[in-house]
N, C-alpha and C positions, 0 to 999 in steps of 0.2 A: 522405568518408574522408580521414584524414590520411595523407600519404605520407612515408616517411622516406628521405632521400637518402643517398648514400654519405658525405656530409660530416657527417651527424648526429653530434654529439659523444658520444652514448652508444653507438650501434650501429656507427659508421663503422669503427673498427679491427677489430672482430670480422668485419664484412662483408668487408673486404679480406682477412682471414685465411681466410675461407671460400672466396673466389675463388682465392686462391693455392694453398691446399691441394687444393681440388678440381681445379684445373688440373694440379697435380703428379701426383696419383694417377690422374686420368683419362688423362693423357698416357702414363704408364708402363704402365698396364693395356692401353690400346688400342695404343700404340706397340709394345710388346714382343709382344703377342698377334698382331697382324696384320702388323707390319713384319718379323718374323723368320721367319715360316712359309715364305713363298715362297723366300727365299734358302737356307733349310735343307732344302727339300723333297728335293733330290737326295741330300743326305747322309743324310736319314731313310730313303730307299729303300735306300741302300747299307748303312746300319747294321743294318737289320732284314731285308734281302734280300727286299723286297716290290715290287710294281708301283707305278707312279705313281698309278693310280686308288685303290689301297688306301692309299698314303701320304697322299693328299689327304683321306681320311676323318678324319685327325686334326683338321683345321679343322672338319669337320662335327660332330665330337664337341664341340669348343669351342662352336659355334653351337647345338648341341642342348642343352648345359648352360645357355646363356644363354636360349634360347627356352623350353625345357621347364620350367625352374625359376623364371623371372621372375614368373609369376603368384603363386607361393607366396612368393617373396622380396619382391614388391611389397606383399603383404598383411602379411608378417612385419615389414617395415620401418615399418609404421604402428603397431607394438606395442612395438618395442624401440628403444633409442637408435641413431640412424643412425651416430653416431661408432663405437659398438661394432661394428656390422655391417661398417663399412668397414675397421676394424682386422682383423677376422676375414678379410675379403676379401683384405687384403694378405698375411696369414699363409698363406692358401690359395694365393695366387700364388707365394709363396716355396717352399712345398712342391711345387707343381706343376712349376715350372721346375727345381728341384733333382732331383725325380724323373725328369724328362726327361733330365737330364744323365747319370744313372746307370742308366736302365732298360736291361735286356738283352733284353726281349721286347716285341713291339708291343702285345699286350693290356695290359701294365702301362703302356706309354706312353699308350694311349688313356684309361686312368683319370687319368693326370696331365693330359692335355688337358682332361678334364672339370673338374678342380680349377681350371685356368686359366680356363675358361669361367665358373665360379661367381665367381671373383675379378673378372673383367671386369664381370659383371652387378652386383655389389655396389659396386665401386670406380669404374666408369666410366659406368654407365648409370643405375641407380636411385638410388644414394646422392647424387651431385651434383644430379640432377634434383629430388629432394625438398628438399635444402638450398636450392637456388636458388629454388624455389617458395615456401619459407618466408621467405626473407630479402629477396627482391626482388619488388616489386609492379608494376614497370613496366620497360620495355625488356628484358624477359626474353630476347628474341631475341639482343640484343647480348651480354648476360651469358653466356648459354649458348654463344654463338659464342666468347667469350673463353675460357671453361673448356675448350672442345673444340678449341682451336687445336692442330693435330697436329705439334708441334715434335719430339717423340720419334719419332713415326711417320716423320717426314722423315729423321731421322738413323739410325734403326735398320737399314734395309736396307744402307746404305753401310757402317756399322760391322760388321755381320755379314759382308758380303761381303769386308771387309778382314781380319777376325779368323779366319774359318773356315779358310782354307788354312794359316795358321800355327799356330793353337791348337786347332782341332778343335771339334766341336759340343758336347762336354762342357764346355769352358771357356765357350763362348758361353751355354749354358743356365745354368751355374753363376753367371755374372756377373749374369744377370737375376734369378735367385732371391735372390742377395745384396742386390740393389737393393730388392726388395720387403721383405725382412727389415728393412732399415734404415729403410724408409718407415713401417712399422707404428707405431712410437712417435710419429712426427710427427703422425699422424692423431688422437692423443689431444688435440691442441690445438683440434680442431673444436668449435664451439659449436652446440648443437642448435637453438636458437631465438633470435630477437632478444630482448635483455633487457627491452625495453619492449613486447613483443608482447601486445596485448590486442585486444578486439573493436574498439577505437577507433584501432588503429594499422595494423600491417602485415597486409595480406590480408583485411581485414574484408569487402570486397565480393566477393572472389574465392573465399572459403571457404564452401561450402554443405554441405548434407547429403551424406555419402559415398554414392556410387552403388554398387550391387551388381552382380553379374555380369549378371543379366537386363537391368537398366537400360542397362548399357554395350553389351551385344551387340545390343540392339534398334535401335541407330542404324545406318542404312545407310551414313552417312558414315564411321563408325568402321571398317566392314568394307572400304570402298573404300580408305581410308587404309592399313589394315593390309595388304591385298593388294598395293597399289601399292608400299608400303615394303618388303614382303617380296621382291618382284621386284628392287627396287633393292639391297636388302641382299644378296640372293643373287648378283647380278651383281658387286657390290663384292667379296664374298668370292672369287668366281671369278677376278676380276682379280688380287687379292693373291696367290692361290695359283698361278696359271698364267702370269702375265706374265713372270716370270723364265725359266721353261722356254721360253716362246714367244720371248722375245728370244734365248735361246741357239740356238733353232732358226733364227733369222734371222742366224746366224753371229756373234753377239755373245759376248764373254767373260762369265764369271760376274760380274765386277765391273761391266762395262758394263750387263749385263742387270739387275743389282741396282739400278743407278742409275736405271732406269726407275721403280722403286718410290719411290726418294728424290725424284725429280722429281714423281711423283704426289702424294706426301705434302707436299712443299714447296709445290706449287701449291695444295694443299688448305688451307694456312694462309691464303692470300688468299681462297680460295673460302669458307672458313668465315665470315670477316668479311663478304664480299660477300653471301652468302645470309642471314646474320643481319640485315644491313641491308634486304635485299629482304623478309624476313619482317615486319619492323617497318614498312616503307614500303608494301608492296603486299599483305601477308598471306601466311601459310604455303602456302595452296593454289596461288597463282601461282608461288611459289618452287619448289614441287614439280613443277609442270607444266614449267617451264623446265628444271629439272635432268634430269628423265626424258627429255624430248625430245632434249636435247643428248647425253645418254649413248647413246641409240639410234644416233645418227649417228656418234658416235665409235667405238663398238664395230665398226661396219661399216667405218669408215675404217682401223682397225688392220690389216685384211687387205690394204690397198692401198698401204702405205708401207713403207719400209725405212730404216735408218740414222737420222740425226738427226731426221727428221720423227716417228719413233716417240716421241721424248722430248716433242715438242710435243703429240701426241695424249694421251700419258700425263699430261702436266700439265693439259690441259683436262679429262680425266676426273677427275683429282684435285680440280679446282675444283668439279666437280658432285657427286662421290661422297663425298668426305671429310666434308662438312657434314651427312651423313645423320642422325647422332644429334641434331644441332641442329635440323634440319628436323622430325624426328619429334617431338621434345619440344615444339617451338613449336606444331606443329599440334594435338597433344593438349592443350596448355595453353590453346589457343583453344577447343577443343571441350568441355573438362571443367573443373570447378572445381578449385582447388588441393587440396582434400581428397580428390579422386578420381583425380588425374592419375597418381600412381604405380601405383595398381591398374590403371588403364586401360593404362598402358605395359606392365605385366606381361602382361595379356591380349593386347595387340597383338603382343607378342613370341611368344606361343603360336601365333597365326595365321600369323606369319611363319615358323614352324618348318620346314614342308616346304621352303621356298625356301632358307633359310640352311643347312639340313642337306643338301639334295640337289644344289644347283647345282655346287659345286666338284667332288665326286666324279663327277657326271654328265659334266662337261666332261672330266675325266680319263679316264673310260671311253670316251667318244667319241673322244678322242685315241688311246687304246690300240688301238681298232678301226680307225680311219681313217688314223692316222699323220700327221695334220695338224689344224690348228685352224680351217680355213675354215668347216666346218659348225657347230661349237660357237659360234664368235664371231658368225656370222650369226643363229643361234638366239637368242643373247642380245640382239642388236639388235632382233629382232622382239618379244621379251618386254618390253623396255623401252618399245616403242611402246604395248603394252597397258597398261603402268604409267601412261604419260602420260594415256591415256584414263580410267583409274580416277581420277586426280587431278582431271581436268576435271569428271567427273561429281560428285565430292566437292565441288568448288567450287560447283557449281550448288545442291547440297543445303544447303550451309552458308550460302548467301545467303538461304534461306527464313527468315523471322522465326519464332523459337521462341515458344511460348505463354508469357506472362509468369507468373512464380511469385509467389504471394502472400507478402508480406513484412510481418511485424509490426513496426511502428515504435513504439519506446518513447519516450514523452515525457519 
């Protein structure tokens, strides 16, 4: 198979444009969606007069939209131009954030959170994964890590914490909606496929027959991956939603507690590159085992420190959690051919759905009943230990040689 490098004189400029635009839209979709929710949680409670547990369901609706619709969107993106789908995703993000700015009832706000979730699925998860799989045939771990560098996620909590007291939640959500509206026309510059893409160039060896639902679901390794990733994704969502209120409960100001998210995301920049390297060097299963095991210890550690050490633990968690999309995509890319990876990602998100939908509000309900985070955070540490066991079992299964496929060679 002939490989095309970034310096190829035909595909090079387009490939760099793919990386830059995917980085931009992925950053804004993930950064706004997950970086703003925690700092805005208290203001959401006040705006609608609801409990913390109910307010946290906004993030659950975001994750429900991602997980519930990803199987359909994954199949849909194999039939329509990815560029068009990502433009639609940006417009839905603009509508969702603008709606949140002006919503006067919580049910309407929940609909807007659903639009935000669809936007994240199209612009941050499925769209970039498909394009990177089409355009890059080697070092995908590093490329996915580059696209998923959480620069906006790092900055968003601090900016929201600074803007909210002076301008209010309407201005914060309005600014995010405007950013998505301005981004939509830029995505028209995306190129669908390499200009020289044929059976003899990009992806010849990696693109096989597309696997259907039955073929994907019969793999035990796929289930172990999806369940383990589901626990990790749920814990990450729980951290993003609850770490700011947790910090405030430790006598931190809103700005100081919001900085925990900024440190978390900032450390995730280094973590994304680190785990991208681990994926390419040791394989995605090893990277996932390391990540889940460290997270279990860090959740337990959050209950036993105060003050500056909280920032250290938040940063270490960011190193392990923020690369989750990269780790998930890299593991599925190793498990499936490029022609099936987006569909497998969609089904995997469906399996994750109970975790990403339920963890954040469950932690909120436990807090409402117990008045403290000791039991919820200890529970998360135990679940992450289960996740690491799932990844270890997956690694054993993936070491088994697969039956060779018959290949017709044309002379």
